[in-house]
N, CA and C atoms of all chains as a GROMACS GRO file, in nm:
protein
  615
    1MET      N    1   1.245  -2.814   0.018
    1MET     CA    2   1.133  -2.723   0.053
    1MET      C    3   1.202  -2.586   0.039
    2GLU      N    4   1.320  -2.567   0.030
    2GLU     CA    5   1.413  -2.410   0.045
    2GLU      C    6   1.380  -2.390  -0.111
    3GLY      N    7   1.415  -2.440  -0.222
    3GLY     CA    8   1.425  -2.394  -0.346
    3GLY      C    9   1.259  -2.344  -0.380
    4ASN      N   10   1.138  -2.430  -0.293
    4ASN     CA   11   1.000  -2.410  -0.374
    4ASN      C   12   0.945  -2.275  -0.284
    5THR      N   13   1.028  -2.192  -0.211
    5THR     CA   14   0.941  -2.120  -0.132
    5THR      C   15   0.926  -1.959  -0.239
    6GLN      N   16   0.830  -1.867  -0.182
    6GLN     CA   17   0.782  -1.765  -0.256
    6GLN      C   18   0.767  -1.667  -0.160
    7VAL      N   19   0.827  -1.532  -0.184
    7VAL     CA   20   0.794  -1.433  -0.097
    7VAL      C   21   0.642  -1.374  -0.139
    8TYR      N   22   0.571  -1.337  -0.039
    8TYR     CA   23   0.430  -1.284  -0.027
    8TYR      C   24   0.457  -1.149   0.035
    9GLU      N   25   0.330  -1.076   0.010
    9GLU     CA   26   0.312  -0.953   0.083
    9GLU      C   27   0.174  -0.968   0.117
   10LEU      N   28   0.135  -0.954   0.262
   10LEU     CA   29  -0.028  -0.936   0.282
   10LEU      C   30  -0.006  -0.812   0.308
   11GLY      N   31  -0.101  -0.709   0.245
   11GLY     CA   32  -0.138  -0.585   0.300
   11GLY      C   33  -0.273  -0.600   0.338
   12TYR      N   34  -0.298  -0.535   0.445
   12TYR     CA   35  -0.477  -0.532   0.466
   12TYR      C   36  -0.509  -0.390   0.544
   13LEU      N   37  -0.641  -0.412   0.539
   13LEU     CA   38  -0.704  -0.272   0.594
   13LEU      C   39  -0.792  -0.342   0.731
   14LEU      N   40  -0.771  -0.241   0.837
   14LEU     CA   41  -0.872  -0.269   0.951
   14LEU      C   42  -0.968  -0.193   0.996
   15LEU      N   43  -1.068  -0.253   1.015
   15LEU     CA   44  -1.184  -0.131   1.029
   15LEU      C   45  -1.159  -0.011   1.154
   16PRO      N   46  -1.182   0.111   1.113
   16PRO     CA   47  -1.153   0.203   1.210
   16PRO      C   48  -1.265   0.182   1.348
   17SER      N   49  -1.317   0.077   1.363
   17SER     CA   50  -1.396   0.096   1.501
   17SER      C   51  -1.313   0.036   1.590
   18ILE      N   52  -1.203  -0.032   1.558
   18ILE     CA   53  -1.124  -0.088   1.661
   18ILE      C   54  -1.013   0.028   1.711
   19THR      N   55  -1.020  -0.008   1.828
   19THR     CA   56  -0.957   0.092   1.937
   19THR      C   57  -0.792   0.056   1.928
   20GLU      N   58  -0.721   0.175   1.961
   20GLU     CA   59  -0.565   0.172   1.956
   20GLU      C   60  -0.503   0.053   2.024
   21ASP      N   61  -0.559   0.045   2.127
   21ASP     CA   62  -0.505  -0.089   2.215
   21ASP      C   63  -0.553  -0.224   2.148
   22GLN      N   64  -0.651  -0.232   2.082
   22GLN     CA   65  -0.669  -0.346   2.014
   22GLN      C   66  -0.609  -0.388   1.901
   23LEU      N   67  -0.559  -0.268   1.839
   23LEU     CA   68  -0.454  -0.259   1.713
   23LEU      C   69  -0.398  -0.357   1.696
   24GLU      N   70  -0.282  -0.385   1.813
   24GLU     CA   71  -0.152  -0.470   1.822
   24GLU      C   72  -0.217  -0.556   1.830
   25GLY      N   73  -0.333  -0.621   1.896
   25GLY     CA   74  -0.359  -0.771   1.910
   25GLY      C   75  -0.415  -0.772   1.785
   26ALA      N   76  -0.488  -0.719   1.707
   26ALA     CA   77  -0.547  -0.733   1.555
   26ALA      C   78  -0.415  -0.767   1.448
   27GLU      N   79  -0.292  -0.697   1.489
   27GLU     CA   80  -0.176  -0.729   1.403
   27GLU      C   81  -0.136  -0.841   1.454
   28ASP      N   82  -0.095  -0.868   1.543
   28ASP     CA   83  -0.036  -1.019   1.620
   28ASP      C   84  -0.128  -1.114   1.555
   29ALA      N   85  -0.275  -1.124   1.542
   29ALA     CA   86  -0.376  -1.203   1.489
   29ALA      C   87  -0.324  -1.251   1.354
   30LEU      N   88  -0.294  -1.108   1.281
   30LEU     CA   89  -0.246  -1.143   1.161
   30LEU      C   90  -0.128  -1.228   1.122
   31LYS      N   91  -0.027  -1.170   1.223
   31LYS     CA   92   0.100  -1.253   1.187
   31LYS      C   93   0.076  -1.389   1.226
   32LYS      N   94   0.003  -1.444   1.327
   32LYS     CA   95  -0.012  -1.568   1.373
   32LYS      C   96  -0.061  -1.627   1.276
   33ALA      N   97  -0.184  -1.601   1.198
   33ALA     CA   98  -0.218  -1.646   1.083
   33ALA      C   99  -0.126  -1.690   0.973
   34VAL      N  100  -0.019  -1.599   0.979
   34VAL     CA  101   0.052  -1.579   0.882
   34VAL      C  102   0.168  -1.742   0.919
   35SER      N  103   0.197  -1.728   1.069
   35SER     CA  104   0.315  -1.835   1.094
   35SER      C  105   0.222  -1.980   1.126
   36ALA      N  106   0.100  -1.963   1.148
   36ALA     CA  107   0.044  -2.077   1.124
   36ALA      C  108   0.020  -2.175   1.020
   37ALA      N  109   0.010  -2.094   0.921
   37ALA     CA  110   0.006  -2.129   0.778
   37ALA      C  111   0.158  -2.188   0.713
   38GLY      N  112   0.237  -2.158   0.799
   38GLY     CA  113   0.366  -2.196   0.786
   38GLY      C  114   0.440  -2.084   0.706
   39GLY      N  115   0.436  -1.966   0.731
   39GLY     CA  116   0.469  -1.850   0.689
   39GLY      C  117   0.612  -1.803   0.768
   40THR      N  118   0.703  -1.765   0.723
   40THR     CA  119   0.824  -1.707   0.795
   40THR      C  120   0.816  -1.542   0.724
   41GLU      N  121   0.813  -1.470   0.859
   41GLU     CA  122   0.796  -1.315   0.834
   41GLU      C  123   0.936  -1.260   0.831
   42ILE      N  124   0.948  -1.193   0.728
   42ILE     CA  125   1.061  -1.132   0.667
   42ILE      C  126   1.044  -1.003   0.728
   43ALA      N  127   0.952  -0.900   0.695
   43ALA     CA  128   0.930  -0.759   0.724
   43ALA      C  129   0.792  -0.726   0.745
   44SER      N  130   0.754  -0.632   0.812
   44SER     CA  131   0.635  -0.582   0.815
   44SER      C  132   0.602  -0.440   0.891
   45GLU      N  133   0.484  -0.354   0.855
   45GLU     CA  134   0.487  -0.239   0.870
   45GLU      C  135   0.353  -0.245   0.995
   46SER      N  136   0.363  -0.151   1.101
   46SER     CA  137   0.209  -0.173   1.202
   46SER      C  138   0.107  -0.096   1.131
   47PRO      N  139   0.008  -0.140   1.141
   47PRO     CA  140  -0.116  -0.054   1.078
   47PRO      C  141  -0.124   0.075   1.139
   48GLU      N  142  -0.178   0.187   1.049
   48GLU     CA  143  -0.195   0.310   1.087
   48GLU      C  144  -0.306   0.384   1.002
   49LYS      N  145  -0.377   0.489   1.066
   49LYS     CA  146  -0.469   0.520   1.009
   49LYS      C  147  -0.442   0.624   0.866
   50ILE      N  148  -0.509   0.569   0.760
   50ILE     CA  149  -0.550   0.638   0.628
   50ILE      C  150  -0.655   0.664   0.629
   51ASP      N  151  -0.702   0.793   0.534
   51ASP     CA  152  -0.872   0.824   0.497
   51ASP      C  153  -0.834   0.728   0.362
   52LEU      N  154  -0.942   0.665   0.312
   52LEU     CA  155  -0.953   0.584   0.226
   52LEU      C  156  -1.006   0.726   0.101
   53ALA      N  157  -0.965   0.657  -0.030
   53ALA     CA  158  -1.001   0.721  -0.135
   53ALA      C  159  -1.161   0.710  -0.195
   54TYR      N  160  -1.196   0.636  -0.105
   54TYR     CA  161  -1.367   0.600  -0.169
   54TYR      C  162  -1.402   0.518  -0.026
   55THR      N  163  -1.547   0.519  -0.007
   55THR     CA  164  -1.640   0.474   0.048
   55THR      C  165  -1.618   0.318   0.053
   56MET      N  166  -1.604   0.233   0.133
   56MET     CA  167  -1.591   0.073   0.162
   56MET      C  168  -1.705   0.021   0.247
   57THR      N  169  -1.740  -0.060   0.210
   57THR     CA  170  -1.828  -0.141   0.312
   57THR      C  171  -1.803  -0.286   0.353
   58LYS      N  172  -1.846  -0.324   0.449
   58LYS     CA  173  -1.786  -0.439   0.536
   58LYS      C  174  -1.950  -0.524   0.589
   59THR      N  175  -1.975  -0.636   0.538
   59THR     CA  176  -2.066  -0.689   0.622
   59THR      C  177  -2.049  -0.795   0.735
   60VAL      N  178  -2.068  -0.783   0.865
   60VAL     CA  179  -2.037  -0.891   0.948
   60VAL      C  180  -2.156  -0.899   1.036
   61GLY      N  181  -2.219  -1.052   0.999
   61GLY     CA  182  -2.317  -1.096   1.045
   61GLY      C  183  -2.423  -0.983   0.976
   62VAL      N  184  -2.492  -0.926   1.098
   62VAL     CA  185  -2.620  -0.844   1.059
   62VAL      C  186  -2.572  -0.697   1.062
   63SER      N  187  -2.437  -0.646   1.082
   63SER     CA  188  -2.401  -0.536   1.109
   63SER      C  189  -2.331  -0.462   0.958
   64ARG      N  190  -2.354  -0.396   0.923
   64ARG     CA  191  -2.288  -0.338   0.793
   64ARG      C  192  -2.210  -0.217   0.822
   65TYR      N  193  -2.072  -0.208   0.798
   65TYR     CA  194  -1.979  -0.100   0.862
   65TYR      C  195  -1.970  -0.024   0.707
   66VAL      N  196  -1.980   0.083   0.713
   66VAL     CA  197  -1.987   0.181   0.586
   66VAL      C  198  -1.814   0.287   0.645
   67VAL      N  199  -1.742   0.276   0.565
   67VAL     CA  200  -1.631   0.349   0.630
   67VAL      C  201  -1.543   0.435   0.507
   68ASN      N  202  -1.494   0.534   0.603
   68ASN     CA  203  -1.422   0.630   0.490
   68ASN      C  204  -1.272   0.630   0.543
   69ASP      N  205  -1.250   0.563   0.644
   69ASP     CA  206  -1.086   0.550   0.713
   69ASP      C  207  -1.076   0.419   0.757
   70ALA      N  208  -0.946   0.369   0.731
   70ALA     CA  209  -0.914   0.258   0.808
   70ALA      C  210  -0.768   0.246   0.824
   71TYR      N  211  -0.726   0.152   0.903
   71TYR     CA  212  -0.593   0.134   0.969
   71TYR      C  213  -0.522   0.027   0.835
   72ILE      N  214  -0.433   0.106   0.806
   72ILE     CA  215  -0.348   0.015   0.689
   72ILE      C  216  -0.205  -0.035   0.720
   73GLY      N  217  -0.168  -0.187   0.687
   73GLY     CA  218  -0.067  -0.229   0.743
   73GLY      C  219  -0.014  -0.339   0.632
   74TRP      N  220   0.104  -0.393   0.655
   74TRP     CA  221   0.141  -0.539   0.593
   74TRP      C  222   0.246  -0.585   0.626
   75VAL      N  223   0.243  -0.726   0.606
   75VAL     CA  224   0.335  -0.812   0.654
   75VAL      C  225   0.407  -0.852   0.511
   76LYS      N  226   0.539  -0.901   0.530
   76LYS     CA  227   0.588  -0.972   0.407
   76LYS      C  228   0.645  -1.106   0.492
   77PHE      N  229   0.614  -1.224   0.393
   77PHE     CA  230   0.676  -1.318   0.446
   77PHE      C  231   0.700  -1.437   0.337
   78GLU      N  232   0.781  -1.529   0.366
   78GLU     CA  233   0.804  -1.648   0.268
   78GLU      C  234   0.731  -1.742   0.306
   79ALA      N  235   0.670  -1.821   0.199
   79ALA     CA  236   0.607  -1.975   0.234
   79ALA      C  237   0.586  -2.046   0.121
   80GLU      N  238   0.562  -2.149   0.121
   80GLU     CA  239   0.543  -2.239   0.012
   80GLU      C  240   0.394  -2.193  -0.065
   81PRO      N  241   0.386  -2.196  -0.169
   81PRO     CA  242   0.276  -2.124  -0.286
   81PRO      C  243   0.156  -2.214  -0.169
   82SER      N  244   0.164  -2.348  -0.154
   82SER     CA  245   0.046  -2.387  -0.106
   82SER      C  246   0.013  -2.336   0.050
   83ALA      N  247   0.095  -2.295   0.126
   83ALA     CA  248   0.065  -2.251   0.267
   83ALA      C  249   0.013  -2.090   0.220
   84ALA      N  250   0.028  -2.052   0.128
   84ALA     CA  251  -0.012  -1.886   0.092
   84ALA      C  252  -0.170  -1.892   0.083
   85ALA      N  253  -0.215  -2.014   0.044
   85ALA     CA  254  -0.392  -2.026   0.014
   85ALA      C  255  -0.431  -2.055   0.156
   86GLY      N  256  -0.355  -2.134   0.265
   86GLY     CA  257  -0.393  -2.103   0.398
   86GLY      C  258  -0.403  -1.954   0.501
   87VAL      N  259  -0.295  -1.912   0.419
   87VAL     CA  260  -0.320  -1.757   0.463
   87VAL      C  261  -0.434  -1.715   0.442
   88LYS      N  262  -0.453  -1.684   0.301
   88LYS     CA  263  -0.548  -1.630   0.251
   88LYS      C  264  -0.700  -1.645   0.335
   89GLU      N  265  -0.706  -1.778   0.351
   89GLU     CA  266  -0.848  -1.840   0.403
   89GLU      C  267  -0.861  -1.781   0.553
   90ALA      N  268  -0.750  -1.808   0.591
   90ALA     CA  269  -0.758  -1.735   0.771
   90ALA      C  270  -0.761  -1.596   0.766
   91VAL      N  271  -0.690  -1.512   0.676
   91VAL     CA  272  -0.720  -1.362   0.700
   91VAL      C  273  -0.888  -1.342   0.640
   92SER      N  274  -0.924  -1.429   0.532
   92SER     CA  275  -1.073  -1.374   0.509
   92SER      C  276  -1.192  -1.388   0.634
   93LYS      N  277  -1.130  -1.453   0.717
   93LYS     CA  278  -1.246  -1.522   0.817
   93LYS      C  279  -1.220  -1.407   0.928
   94MET      N  280  -1.132  -1.307   0.925
   94MET     CA  281  -1.098  -1.228   1.042
   94MET      C  282  -1.209  -1.129   1.023
   95GLU      N  283  -1.284  -1.094   1.126
   95GLU     CA  284  -1.358  -0.983   1.141
   95GLU      C  285  -1.357  -0.841   1.131
   96GLU      N  286  -1.217  -0.837   1.194
   96GLU     CA  287  -1.160  -0.692   1.174
   96GLU      C  288  -1.105  -0.647   1.069
   97VAL      N  289  -1.072  -0.727   0.980
   97VAL     CA  290  -1.020  -0.708   0.833
   97VAL      C  291  -1.107  -0.652   0.738
   98LEU      N  292  -1.097  -0.523   0.692
   98LEU     CA  293  -1.202  -0.460   0.581
   98LEU      C  294  -1.155  -0.564   0.463
   99ARG      N  295  -1.037  -0.516   0.420
   99ARG     CA  296  -1.003  -0.574   0.277
   99ARG      C  297  -0.840  -0.626   0.318
  100PHE      N  298  -0.813  -0.753   0.229
  100PHE     CA  299  -0.670  -0.745   0.241
  100PHE      C  300  -0.625  -0.798   0.071
  101LEU      N  301  -0.448  -0.772   0.071
  101LEU     CA  302  -0.452  -0.820  -0.053
  101LEU      C  303  -0.314  -0.913  -0.029
  102LEU      N  304  -0.333  -1.024  -0.101
  102LEU     CA  305  -0.201  -1.097  -0.098
  102LEU      C  306  -0.127  -1.109  -0.202
  103ILE      N  307  -0.025  -1.095  -0.260
  103ILE     CA  308   0.066  -1.095  -0.373
  103ILE      C  309   0.188  -1.111  -0.337
  104LYS      N  310   0.258  -1.143  -0.467
  104LYS     CA  311   0.415  -1.225  -0.486
  104LYS      C  312   0.465  -1.089  -0.459
  105ALA      N  313   0.550  -1.077  -0.381
  105ALA     CA  314   0.661  -0.916  -0.383
  105ALA      C  315   0.788  -0.974  -0.395
  106PRO      N  316   0.899  -0.869  -0.432
  106PRO     CA  317   1.047  -0.908  -0.411
  106PRO      C  318   1.054  -0.885  -0.243
  107ARG      N  319   1.203  -0.944  -0.215
  107ARG     CA  320   1.198  -0.995  -0.089
  107ARG      C  321   1.261  -0.850   0.003
  108GLU      N  322   1.300  -0.770  -0.076
  108GLU     CA  323   1.350  -0.632  -0.017
  108GLU      C  324   1.220  -0.521  -0.004
  109SER      N  325   1.233  -0.447   0.079
  109SER     CA  326   1.122  -0.369   0.096
  109SER      C  327   1.161  -0.252   0.112
  110ASP      N  328   1.161  -0.182  -0.013
  110ASP     CA  329   1.219  -0.057  -0.093
  110ASP      C  330   1.135   0.062  -0.024
  111PHE      N  331   1.012   0.037  -0.004
  111PHE     CA  332   0.910   0.149   0.028
  111PHE      C  333   0.855   0.101   0.141
  112THR      N  334   0.814   0.200   0.237
  112THR     CA  335   0.767   0.187   0.355
  112THR      C  336   0.683   0.308   0.421
  113PHE      N  337   0.556   0.292   0.431
  113PHE     CA  338   0.463   0.396   0.462
  113PHE      C  339   0.548   0.558   0.554
  114ALA      N  340   0.653   0.468   0.654
  114ALA     CA  341   0.745   0.564   0.727
  114ALA      C  342   0.841   0.658   0.662
  115LYS      N  343   0.885   0.568   0.571
  115LYS     CA  344   0.997   0.610   0.473
  115LYS      C  345   0.933   0.736   0.384
  116ALA      N  346   0.806   0.695   0.341
  116ALA     CA  347   0.734   0.781   0.261
  116ALA      C  348   0.656   0.937   0.308
  117ARG      N  349   0.650   0.879   0.440
  117ARG     CA  350   0.608   1.008   0.528
  117ARG      C  351   0.711   1.110   0.576
  118GLU      N  352   0.857   1.034   0.575
  118GLU     CA  353   0.976   1.135   0.619
  118GLU      C  354   0.996   1.172   0.491
  119ALA      N  355   0.986   1.146   0.355
  119ALA     CA  356   1.004   1.188   0.249
  119ALA      C  357   0.918   1.352   0.216
  120LEU      N  358   0.790   1.295   0.248
  120LEU     CA  359   0.713   1.413   0.210
  120LEU      C  360   0.722   1.545   0.318
  121ILE      N  361   0.762   1.486   0.452
  121ILE     CA  362   0.804   1.597   0.539
  121ILE      C  363   0.948   1.692   0.507
  122ALA      N  364   1.004   1.618   0.449
  122ALA     CA  365   1.183   1.649   0.409
  122ALA      C  366   1.132   1.741   0.277
  123LYS      N  367   1.020   1.726   0.249
  123LYS     CA  368   0.998   1.781   0.104
  123LYS      C  369   0.944   1.929   0.179
  124GLU      N  370   0.865   1.902   0.238
  124GLU     CA  371   0.781   2.044   0.293
  124GLU      C  372   0.873   2.142   0.392
  125VAL      N  373   0.959   2.079   0.493
  125VAL     CA  374   1.010   2.144   0.552
  125VAL      C  375   1.131   2.305   0.477
  126PRO      N  376   1.200   2.228   0.370
  126PRO     CA  377   1.270   2.332   0.320
  126PRO      C  378   1.216   2.466   0.278
  127GLU      N  379   1.092   2.429   0.234
  127GLU     CA  380   0.997   2.526   0.145
  127GLU      C  381   0.972   2.625   0.259
  128VAL      N  382   0.961   2.590   0.372
  128VAL     CA  383   0.913   2.687   0.496
  128VAL      C  384   1.017   2.841   0.493
  129PRO      N  385   1.136   2.787   0.541
  129PRO     CA  386   1.250   2.916   0.546
  129PRO      C  387   1.272   2.951   0.415
  130ASN      N  388   1.261   2.898   0.306
  130ASN     CA  389   1.264   2.980   0.186
  130ASN      C  390   1.154   3.097   0.156
  131GLY      N  391   1.052   3.037   0.215
  131GLY     CA  392   0.914   3.115   0.193
  131GLY      C  393   0.907   3.250   0.271
  132GLU      N  394   0.955   3.211   0.389
  132GLU     CA  395   1.017   3.325   0.510
  132GLU      C  396   1.118   3.437   0.437
  133ALA      N  397   1.198   3.340   0.384
  133ALA     CA  398   1.306   3.436   0.364
  133ALA      C  399   1.297   3.521   0.225
  134LYS      N  400   1.179   3.480   0.141
  134LYS     CA  401   1.126   3.522   0.035
  134LYS      C  402   1.010   3.687   0.121
  135ALA      N  403   0.973   3.644   0.211
  135ALA     CA  404   0.874   3.734   0.239
  135ALA      C  405   0.954   3.833   0.319
  136ALA      N  406   1.074   3.797   0.387
  136ALA     CA  407   1.152   3.905   0.434
  136ALA      C  408   1.235   3.989   0.338
  137GLY      N  409   1.252   3.947   0.243
  137GLY     CA  410   1.374   3.978   0.110
  137GLY      C  411   1.213   4.117   0.066
  138VAL      N  412   1.114   4.077   0.032
  138VAL     CA  413   1.020   4.170  -0.007
  138VAL      C  414   1.002   4.284   0.098
  139GLU      N  415   0.980   4.240   0.236
  139GLU     CA  416   0.970   4.357   0.294
  139GLU      C  417   1.127   4.450   0.321
  140MET      N  418   0.653   1.448  -1.875
  140MET     CA  419   0.677   1.321  -1.764
  140MET      C  420   0.846   1.300  -1.802
  141HIS      N  421   0.927   1.247  -1.754
  141HIS     CA  422   1.055   1.227  -1.773
  141HIS      C  423   1.059   1.130  -1.854
  142LYS      N  424   1.198   1.119  -1.921
  142LYS     CA  425   1.199   1.040  -2.047
  142LYS      C  426   1.174   0.872  -2.016
  143ASN      N  427   1.226   0.876  -1.856
  143ASN     CA  428   1.217   0.694  -1.819
  143ASN      C  429   1.243   0.712  -1.649
  144TYR      N  430   1.123   0.748  -1.593
  144TYR     CA  431   1.095   0.797  -1.476
  144TYR      C  432   1.165   0.686  -1.363
  145PHE      N  433   1.139   0.553  -1.391
  145PHE     CA  434   1.174   0.448  -1.325
  145PHE      C  435   1.310   0.420  -1.336
  146LYS      N  436   1.352   0.423  -1.449
  146LYS     CA  437   1.507   0.394  -1.442
  146LYS      C  438   1.581   0.534  -1.389
  147GLU      N  439   1.520   0.661  -1.389
  147GLU     CA  440   1.584   0.748  -1.334
  147GLU      C  441   1.606   0.739  -1.184
  148ASN      N  442   1.485   0.702  -1.111
  148ASN     CA  443   1.465   0.693  -0.991
  148ASN      C  444   1.500   0.543  -0.944
  149ARG      N  445   1.555   0.460  -1.015
  149ARG     CA  446   1.611   0.316  -0.970
  149ARG      C  447   1.498   0.264  -0.918
  150ILE      N  448   1.372   0.260  -0.953
  150ILE     CA  449   1.268   0.189  -0.919
  150ILE      C  450   1.249   0.044  -0.998
  151GLU      N  451   1.272  -0.069  -0.929
  151GLU     CA  452   1.307  -0.186  -0.985
  151GLU      C  453   1.135  -0.246  -0.981
  152TYR      N  454   1.072  -0.237  -0.887
  152TYR     CA  455   0.935  -0.292  -0.830
  152TYR      C  456   0.862  -0.168  -0.792
  153VAL      N  457   0.747  -0.168  -0.900
  153VAL     CA  458   0.643  -0.030  -0.857
  153VAL      C  459   0.547  -0.101  -0.767
  154ASP      N  460   0.578  -0.040  -0.630
  154ASP     CA  461   0.509  -0.080  -0.500
  154ASP      C  462   0.334  -0.029  -0.500
  155TYR      N  463   0.224  -0.102  -0.487
  155TYR     CA  464   0.122  -0.014  -0.504
  155TYR      C  465   0.091   0.083  -0.368
  156LYS      N  466   0.188   0.060  -0.285
  156LYS     CA  467   0.189   0.152  -0.144
  156LYS      C  468   0.243   0.300  -0.159
  157ASP      N  469   0.316   0.292  -0.270
  157ASP     CA  470   0.378   0.414  -0.304
  157ASP      C  471   0.279   0.528  -0.426
  158VAL      N  472   0.203   0.578  -0.329
  158VAL     CA  473   0.088   0.631  -0.376
  158VAL      C  474   0.166   0.796  -0.472
  159GLU      N  475   0.277   0.807  -0.414
  159GLU     CA  476   0.300   0.983  -0.451
  159GLU      C  477   0.361   0.957  -0.591
  160THR      N  478   0.436   0.799  -0.612
  160THR     CA  479   0.515   0.824  -0.738
  160THR      C  480   0.350   0.751  -0.847
  161LEU      N  481   0.307   0.661  -0.772
  161LEU     CA  482   0.173   0.656  -0.867
  161LEU      C  483   0.102   0.765  -0.908
  162LYS      N  484   0.074   0.847  -0.862
  162LYS     CA  485   0.005   0.993  -0.881
  162LYS      C  486   0.020   1.034  -0.992
  163LYS      N  487   0.182   1.031  -1.029
  163LYS     CA  488   0.227   1.110  -1.124
  163LYS      C  489   0.198   1.070  -1.241
  164PHE      N  490   0.139   0.909  -1.271
  164PHE     CA  491   0.113   0.840  -1.389
  164PHE      C  492  -0.053   0.820  -1.398
  165LEU      N  493  -0.126   0.920  -1.349
  165LEU     CA  494  -0.280   0.938  -1.349
  165LEU      C  495  -0.315   1.062  -1.412
  166THR      N  496  -0.420   1.064  -1.454
  166THR     CA  497  -0.495   1.178  -1.529
  166THR      C  498  -0.583   1.232  -1.459
  167PRO      N  499  -0.584   1.364  -1.431
  167PRO     CA  500  -0.709   1.443  -1.381
  167PRO      C  501  -0.848   1.353  -1.295
  168HIS      N  502  -0.858   1.290  -1.380
  168HIS     CA  503  -1.014   1.191  -1.391
  168HIS      C  504  -0.953   1.060  -1.297
  169ALA      N  505  -0.830   1.031  -1.273
  169ALA     CA  506  -0.767   0.951  -1.201
  169ALA      C  507  -0.761   0.792  -1.315
  170ARG      N  508  -0.751   0.857  -1.412
  170ARG     CA  509  -0.723   0.724  -1.502
  170ARG      C  510  -0.571   0.696  -1.545
  171ILE      N  511  -0.566   0.586  -1.541
  171ILE     CA  512  -0.398   0.561  -1.587
  171ILE      C  513  -0.345   0.630  -1.696
  172GLN      N  514  -0.244   0.685  -1.691
  172GLN     CA  515  -0.229   0.755  -1.830
  172GLN      C  516  -0.158   0.663  -1.928
  173SER      N  517  -0.205   0.706  -2.092
  173SER     CA  518  -0.153   0.619  -2.169
  173SER      C  519   0.012   0.592  -2.176
  174LYS      N  520   0.022   0.500  -2.237
  174LYS     CA  521   0.158   0.465  -2.247
  174LYS      C  522   0.254   0.611  -2.324
  175LYS      N  523   0.205   0.627  -2.410
  175LYS     CA  524   0.248   0.752  -2.523
  175LYS      C  525   0.244   0.883  -2.425
  176ARG      N  526   0.170   0.884  -2.319
  176ARG     CA  527   0.190   1.005  -2.198
  176ARG      C  528   0.288   0.995  -2.099
  177SER      N  529   0.306   0.862  -2.043
  177SER     CA  530   0.378   0.830  -1.927
  177SER      C  531   0.524   0.813  -2.001
  178ALA      N  532   0.496   0.774  -2.131
  178ALA     CA  533   0.658   0.771  -2.186
  178ALA      C  534   0.720   0.638  -2.131
  179ALA      N  535   0.666   0.530  -2.045
  179ALA     CA  536   0.736   0.433  -1.936
  179ALA      C  537   0.740   0.336  -2.063
  180PRO      N  538   0.854   0.238  -2.027
  180PRO     CA  539   0.860   0.126  -2.140
  180PRO      C  540   0.785   0.036  -2.102
  181ALA      N  541   0.770  -0.058  -2.204
  181ALA     CA  542   0.624  -0.157  -2.185
  181ALA      C  543   0.621  -0.232  -2.059
  182LYS      N  544   0.760  -0.278  -2.033
  182LYS     CA  545   0.760  -0.345  -1.910
  182LYS      C  546   0.718  -0.255  -1.759
  183ASN      N  547   0.756  -0.129  -1.755
  183ASN     CA  548   0.724  -0.050  -1.633
  183ASN      C  549   0.596  -0.002  -1.664
  184GLN      N  550   0.533  -0.004  -1.761
  184GLN     CA  551   0.375   0.029  -1.812
  184GLN      C  552   0.304  -0.088  -1.734
  185ARG      N  553   0.350  -0.176  -1.784
  185ARG     CA  554   0.254  -0.288  -1.705
  185ARG      C  555   0.271  -0.310  -1.576
  186GLN      N  556   0.385  -0.296  -1.503
  186GLN     CA  557   0.392  -0.312  -1.357
  186GLN      C  558   0.317  -0.192  -1.287
  187LEU      N  559   0.323  -0.066  -1.345
  187LEU     CA  560   0.245   0.071  -1.311
  187LEU      C  561   0.103   0.041  -1.302
  188ALA      N  562   0.058  -0.023  -1.435
  188ALA     CA  563  -0.099  -0.064  -1.424
  188ALA      C  564  -0.144  -0.171  -1.314
  189VAL      N  565  -0.069  -0.243  -1.309
  189VAL     CA  566  -0.140  -0.335  -1.174
  189VAL      C  567  -0.109  -0.288  -1.067
  190ALA      N  568   0.021  -0.212  -1.008
  190ALA     CA  569   0.003  -0.139  -0.899
  190ALA      C  570  -0.102  -0.029  -0.860
  191VAL      N  571  -0.123   0.049  -0.962
  191VAL     CA  572  -0.273   0.129  -0.951
  191VAL      C  573  -0.368   0.071  -0.915
  192LYS      N  574  -0.373  -0.072  -1.015
  192LYS     CA  575  -0.529  -0.142  -0.986
  192LYS      C  576  -0.518  -0.167  -0.815
  193ARG      N  577  -0.398  -0.222  -0.781
  193ARG     CA  578  -0.367  -0.280  -0.645
  193ARG      C  579  -0.423  -0.188  -0.581
  194ALA      N  580  -0.357  -0.062  -0.562
  194ALA     CA  581  -0.371   0.073  -0.497
  194ALA      C  582  -0.487   0.139  -0.493
  195ARG      N  583  -0.604   0.100  -0.580
  195ARG     CA  584  -0.745   0.131  -0.565
  195ARG      C  585  -0.798   0.011  -0.498
  196PHE      N  586  -0.790  -0.071  -0.499
  196PHE     CA  587  -0.857  -0.162  -0.448
  196PHE      C  588  -0.853  -0.156  -0.256
  197MET      N  589  -0.744  -0.101  -0.235
  197MET     CA  590  -0.665  -0.096  -0.130
  197MET      C  591  -0.712   0.047  -0.078
  198GLY      N  592  -0.783   0.091  -0.137
  198GLY     CA  593  -0.846   0.254  -0.118
  198GLY      C  594  -0.756   0.376  -0.106
  199LEU      N  595  -0.606   0.362  -0.151
  199LEU     CA  596  -0.498   0.441  -0.148
  199LEU      C  597  -0.538   0.553  -0.289
  200LEU      N  598  -0.588   0.464  -0.417
  200LEU     CA  599  -0.624   0.592  -0.508
  200LEU      C  600  -0.768   0.576  -0.535
  201PRO      N  601  -0.828   0.652  -0.606
  201PRO     CA  602  -0.955   0.650  -0.646
  201PRO      C  603  -0.995   0.574  -0.776
  202TYR      N  604  -1.113   0.514  -0.769
  202TYR     CA  605  -1.116   0.460  -0.898
  202TYR      C  606  -1.185   0.563  -1.019
  203VAL      N  607  -1.251   0.678  -0.966
  203VAL     CA  608  -1.292   0.786  -1.047
  203VAL      C  609  -1.258   0.911  -0.997
  204SER      N  610  -1.249   0.994  -1.034
  204SER     CA  611  -1.241   1.123  -0.979
  204SER      C  612  -1.307   1.236  -1.074
  205ARG      N  613  -1.402   1.342  -0.992
  205ARG     CA  614  -1.450   1.443  -1.074
  205ARG      C  615  -1.577   1.370  -1.171
   0.00000   0.00000   0.00000
């Protein structure tokens, strides 16, 4: 079993209609789907709201959701290739999942949304004092 | 664009979630820059194309702009 496993990453978008306290439950449901199919979780990032680059739709029964924002999150796990198919099927049946992406990934998670946000803030912060200093210098 | 952005920044795996990096390799119309413009080695250019397409599917990048 050992040599045959592969690291996968399950990225997902959740419908914005679910509330903040339901979010954790949805995340757990996804992780359960992974472990139920025989996957071992390596890393993950909790869903957080983003503005989508374009409008997406999802039809559940008779209701059609048209959304411009969604919660994005991901789970990285290790599983046998046959188990990945099970994850795909289980997640595709979840109603609160707007879209998902199951891909092969490296074991290390170099990029996280949290790190990216910090980097963005770090970039913006030094600019402010500089701007003030310049403004003061001009006066 | 830098000579080899991916090597300079020690990016071994081009992640579809890393929108800020991917945006550097898009034209104003949100198309993927040609390898001539991006100056990326063939391997990185292929990784980049896959990552951009994944990011588009997940709504992180637009398919078209303007």
